[in-house]
Structure formats: structure tokens, C-alpha cells
Backbone as numpy.savetxt, mean C-alpha at the origin, in Angstrom:
# Nx Ny Nz CAx CAy CAz Cx Cy Cz
23.11 -33.20 -3.28 22.56 -32.26 -4.22 23.53 -31.08 -4.33
23.86 -30.66 -5.53 24.80 -29.55 -5.68 24.17 -28.22 -5.24
24.99 -27.37 -4.70 24.54 -26.05 -4.26 24.32 -25.15 -5.48
23.21 -24.41 -5.45 22.93 -23.51 -6.58 23.97 -22.39 -6.61
24.32 -21.99 -7.77 25.33 -20.96 -7.92 24.78 -19.61 -7.46
25.57 -18.89 -6.67 25.18 -17.56 -6.21 24.35 -17.57 -4.95
24.07 -18.72 -4.39 23.25 -18.81 -3.19 24.13 -18.56 -1.96
23.74 -17.56 -1.15 24.49 -17.25 0.06 23.52 -17.03 1.20
23.98 -17.27 2.41 23.19 -16.97 3.59 23.79 -15.74 4.24
22.94 -14.85 4.72 23.41 -13.65 5.41 22.40 -13.26 6.45
22.81 -12.41 7.39 21.95 -12.01 8.49 20.89 -11.02 8.07
19.92 -10.82 8.95 18.83 -9.89 8.67 19.31 -8.46 8.55
20.30 -8.08 9.35 20.80 -6.70 9.30 21.40 -6.38 7.94
22.14 -7.32 7.40 22.75 -7.09 6.09 21.66 -7.03 5.02
20.67 -7.89 5.16 19.55 -7.87 4.21 18.83 -6.54 4.25
18.61 -6.00 5.45 17.96 -4.70 5.58 18.81 -3.60 4.96
20.14 -3.68 5.14 21.04 -2.69 4.53 20.92 -2.72 3.01
20.83 -3.93 2.43 20.65 -4.03 0.98 19.34 -3.39 0.54
18.28 -3.61 1.31 16.98 -3.02 0.96 17.04 -1.50 1.05
17.71 -0.96 2.05 17.83 0.49 2.18 18.63 1.08 1.02
19.65 0.35 0.55 20.42 0.82 -0.60 19.56 0.90 -1.86
18.55 0.04 -1.92 17.61 0.05 -3.06 16.47 1.02 -2.83
16.58 1.86 -1.81 15.58 2.87 -1.44 14.26 2.25 -1.03
14.32 1.10 -0.38 13.14 0.44 0.15 12.76 1.11 1.46
11.47 1.28 1.68 11.00 1.80 2.97 9.87 0.90 3.46
9.88 0.62 4.74 8.84 -0.22 5.32 7.54 0.57 5.33
6.53 0.07 4.66 5.26 0.76 4.57 4.16 -0.13 5.08
3.14 0.48 5.64 1.99 -0.26 6.12 0.75 0.61 5.94
-0.42 0.02 5.89 -1.63 0.80 5.70 -1.92 1.72 6.88
-2.62 2.81 6.59 -3.00 3.73 7.65 -4.01 3.07 8.58
-3.94 3.37 9.87 -4.90 2.77 10.80 -6.31 3.31 10.58
-7.29 2.49 10.90 -8.69 2.89 10.77 -9.14 3.59 12.04
-10.02 4.57 11.89 -10.54 5.28 13.05 -11.52 4.37 13.80
-11.50 4.46 15.12 -12.33 3.58 15.95 -13.82 3.81 15.71
-14.22 5.05 15.40 -15.63 5.37 15.21 -16.06 5.35 13.74
-15.22 4.82 12.87 -15.54 4.80 11.44 -16.72 3.88 11.17
-17.59 4.30 10.25 -18.78 3.52 9.88 -18.61 3.04 8.43
-18.25 1.78 8.22 -18.02 1.29 6.86 -19.23 1.43 5.94
-20.44 1.25 6.47 -21.64 1.37 5.64 -21.83 2.80 5.15
-21.59 3.77 6.04 -21.71 5.17 5.65 -20.64 5.54 4.62
-19.46 4.96 4.74 -18.39 5.23 3.77 -18.76 4.69 2.40
-19.33 3.49 2.34 -19.73 2.92 1.06 -20.85 3.75 0.43
-21.79 4.21 1.24 -22.88 5.04 0.73 -22.33 6.35 0.18
-21.36 6.93 0.88 -20.74 8.17 0.41 -20.05 7.95 -0.94
-19.33 6.84 -1.07 -18.64 6.55 -2.32 -19.62 6.41 -3.47
-20.76 5.75 -3.23 -21.77 5.59 -4.29 -22.33 6.94 -4.70
-22.72 7.77 -3.71 -23.31 9.06 -4.01 -22.30 10.01 -4.64
-21.08 9.94 -4.22 -20.05 10.83 -4.72 -19.80 10.58 -6.21
-19.70 9.32 -6.60 -19.45 9.01 -8.01 -20.64 9.40 -8.87
-21.86 9.25 -8.35 -23.04 9.66 -9.11 -23.04 11.16 -9.34
-22.67 11.92 -8.31 -22.64 13.37 -8.44 -21.56 13.79 -9.43
-20.42 13.12 -9.40 -19.35 13.48 -10.32 -19.72 13.15 -11.77
-20.46 12.07 -11.97 -20.86 11.69 -13.33 -21.86 12.69 -13.90
-22.72 13.27 -13.06 -23.73 14.20 -13.57 -23.17 15.59 -13.82
-22.06 15.92 -13.18 -21.47 17.25 -13.39 -20.74 17.31 -14.72
-20.75 18.46 -15.32 -19.96 18.66 -16.52 -18.84 19.65 -16.17
-17.64 19.20 -16.36 -16.49 20.03 -16.04 -16.09 20.86 -17.25
-15.80 22.11 -17.01 -15.36 23.01 -18.06 -13.93 23.41 -17.74
-13.03 23.15 -18.67 -11.63 23.50 -18.46 -11.27 24.69 -19.29
């Protein structure tokens, strides 16, 4: 099978250098707090949006 044009193998360090040149940064989600209550957070989100919908903003 013929080799595809432009296909090269290189090490991980060189690959990382290319990503840094493209201004890539390793990102990951923020950690969750151990005492966080997902049910309370969902309830807060529901109530918060209802309160925002009933308010009238004046600019």
C-alpha cells in the first residue's frame, strides 16, 4: 500500500511543541467540592431562572 503524502511520525515532545506554538493550553474541568449537593444546585438553578424571568430590568 502506498504511503500517504505528508504523513510523518514524530515524538510526543515535538507534538507538544507544535501545540504550544498554536497557543494550545491543557485544560480540564474544575474539581467538584466534596460537600456539594447536586439536588440543591438544580433547585437553585430552577428558582434563579424563575426570579430572573419575573424581574424587569431597566437600562
